[in-house]
N, C-alpha and C positions, 0 to 999 in steps of 0.2 A: 717434092713428091715426084713419083719416077712412074714408072709403067703401070697398067691397070692391073690391078691385083686380082687373082683368083677369089670368088666369092668364098667365105666361109662356110662351113659345113656344121649342121646340128651333131654336137658331140655329146656324149652322155659321160657326166663325172661320177655320178653315184646312181645305185638303183637298189631297192630291196623291195619287199613286200608291201610297204607303205607308202613310198615316195619315190621320187625321180628329180636329179639334178644335173640340167643340161646348160649346154651353152648355146645362146640363140643367135643366130647370123644378122647381122645389121640388113635392113631392108625385109624383114620378115614379120608379118603381123602375128603376136601371141595369141590372140583368140578372138572372135566374134568378125571373122573375115566373110566378106561377102560370098553369096554361093559360088562355089567352084574354084575360088581363089586359096591355094594353099596358105596354111598357118601353123603354128607352132602346136597349138592344141589340137587339129588335125592329127599331125604326124605323131603325137604321143598317142592318140586314140588307136592310130594303126598300130602304134608299139605295142600297145598292151593287148592287142587282137579285140578292139572295140569295148572294153573294159570300161570303168569309171575313171575319169580325170578331173580333177579340181585345181585349176590354175589358181595359186595363191600368191604367186608374185609375178607383176606383169611389167613389162617394159614397152615402150613405145615403138612402135614399128621400125624407125631408123635406127634404135639405139639397141648394140650387140652386148652379150654378157649372159652371166647367170641368172638362170630361172629355176624355180623350185614347182613342183606340183605333185598334188597328193594322188593317190591310188585308190582311195577309200575315204567316205563322207566322214567319217570319226577323223582321220588323219586332216583332211581340209580344214574342218572346222577348228581344231586345236591349232595348226600353223597360222589360220587366218586371223586367230585370237592374238598370237604373237604378234603379227604385224600390225594390228589394230591397236593394242598397248606399248608399242614401240620397244619391244625388248629384242627384235630383230635387228642384228648390225650389219650395215651395209656400205659398201666401199664404191667408189667410181673412178673411171678416170676419162678427161677429156683433153684435147688438143682445140686450142681457141686462138682466135685472132686477136690483134689490139694489145693493149698493154694492161695485164694483170696487176691491180690494185694493191699491191702488195710484194714484199722483197721475197726473193727466193727462200724456200725453206719454212717462211713463217706461216704458222695457223693462222686463220682470220675466221671470225664468228660471224655469220651472217644470218639476220633475223628480216623477215620482210614481211607484208601482208600481200597476198597473192588472191587477184579477181580471176574469175573464168568467164571467158565470153564462149558460151556454147555455139553461138551460129558462125563464127569464126574458128571456132575450134583451138582457142589461142589464150593463153596465161598474160596476166600483166602485173607489174608491181603496183600496189593500189600507193599513193602519195596523197596523206592526210593535209600537207600545207598547201596542195592545190584545191583540195576538197574544200579547206576552210576558206580560201581566197574566191569561191565561188558560192559561199554561203553568204547569201546579202544580210542576215543579221547578225554576222559575227559570231554565232554559237559554234564551237568546236564540231565537227563533224564525226558521227560517232561510225563505227565500222560497220560497212554493210553485212548484211547476214550470209552472203555469199562468198565473201573474202575470207580467207584461212590464213592462219600464221604458218609460214615456212621457215625451218631452221637448217642450216648445214655448216660443217666446218669444210675450208678450203684453205690450200695452197699450193703456189706455182713449185713445180720440181725441177723444171728446165725450160730455158727460154734459147730460142735459136730464129734470129731473123723475125719476120712477121707472125712466127707461131711460139706458143708456150705449152707444156704439158703440165697438165693441173691434175690434182690429186683432191677426193671430193667424198667427204661424210656426210650423207644427208640425214637429220634427227627425225624429219618428218618425211611425208610421202605424198606430196599434192601433184596435182596433175602437171606436168613440164618444170617440175619446179627447179631442177638445178639447170634446164636451158635458158628459161627466163630468169633466174637470177644472176646467171652469168653475162647474158645479154643486156642486163640493166647495169652492170656494171662497166659496160663497154669492151665487152670481150665475148663476143657470140663464139659458139662451137662452129668448128668448120664442117661445111656442107649444111649447117641450120639456116636454110634461108627464110623462113618461118619468123626467125628472131634476129634478121640482120648480117647474116654471114655471106659474105662475096665470095668466098673461097671455096671452091668445090670440093667434096670428099670423093675418093676415088670407086667408092662401092656403090653402086645405082641405088638410090634410095635410102642411102645410110647417112649416117652423122657419126662426127669423131668423139661419140660417148661412149662409155662400155662401162658393165657392171663387172666390176674386177673381184667381188669378193661378196659373199654373203654367207652369215653364221646364224644360226637359229639350232633351237633345242628339239630333236625329232620325239614325236608322242611315245611315251613309255621309257622314256631315259632322262636322264639329269646330266647327260651331259651334250655340251653345244657341239656343233659340226660346222665346219667350214668349208666352202668349194670356193675354189678361185678360177678365174680365166684372165690371167696377165693380160694388160694391154699391149706389152711389147710383142707378143705372140703373134697379135693380128695385125699391129702398125708399123712395125719396123722397117719393112719394105717402102710403106708408104712415106714415112716420116724420119729418113736416115738421118737426119740432123738433130732430131730428138732423144734418138737413141744410140749412141755411140757404142763400139764394142765394149761389151762387159756391163753396162750398165744396166740397171732395174728400174723401170719406169714409172712402177705403180706406187712407189714406196711411200 
């Protein structure tokens, strides 16, 4: 990593009368920020002159990338249903430390049971074998109600020294899903101190996780639209060893 990069600004990728797709910078809260603190939601409200804004895709504050918002309640309901039924296609890129558990270019399928600690605001991978050992009567431990299945496809694109560039396609949308699934496999995301990273991310308040692609069907149409925010556009100066000249990092 080299010099401190300039903070990315909000960019509009698409806008019509019903929805808007933008690139959220790392370190910005998507919505529900404390009073007086900027967020993507407040920026969008100002952008539309105080009209309706429904955030239907959220990113953790440290994460950058594509976010879609609705400009009317009907559109918000339609898009929210697509996220609930899993018909939205999403792709992410991450720069991680440690040894990714697979060869370069090979897709891996991860299925984990994730628990959420509301007090610590942290996810964890539930390990049933440990629960069984703690169960004195020897019966298999049932999956607790607060634990949910998380499914992700992942592959490493490129390795360079202590860091690797990883492509991720989540099939579910659990809180901190990608962050905890990577950390549980010994390769936390750069800058993600909550999940064990010791390598800092150059952007204050950010981590090296980016929503690079989002695909859904806008209401009133039958054709999917795709919006992209390539990771190399934001990270090439931060991780030059992972983005050699002419490479495409988010493949």
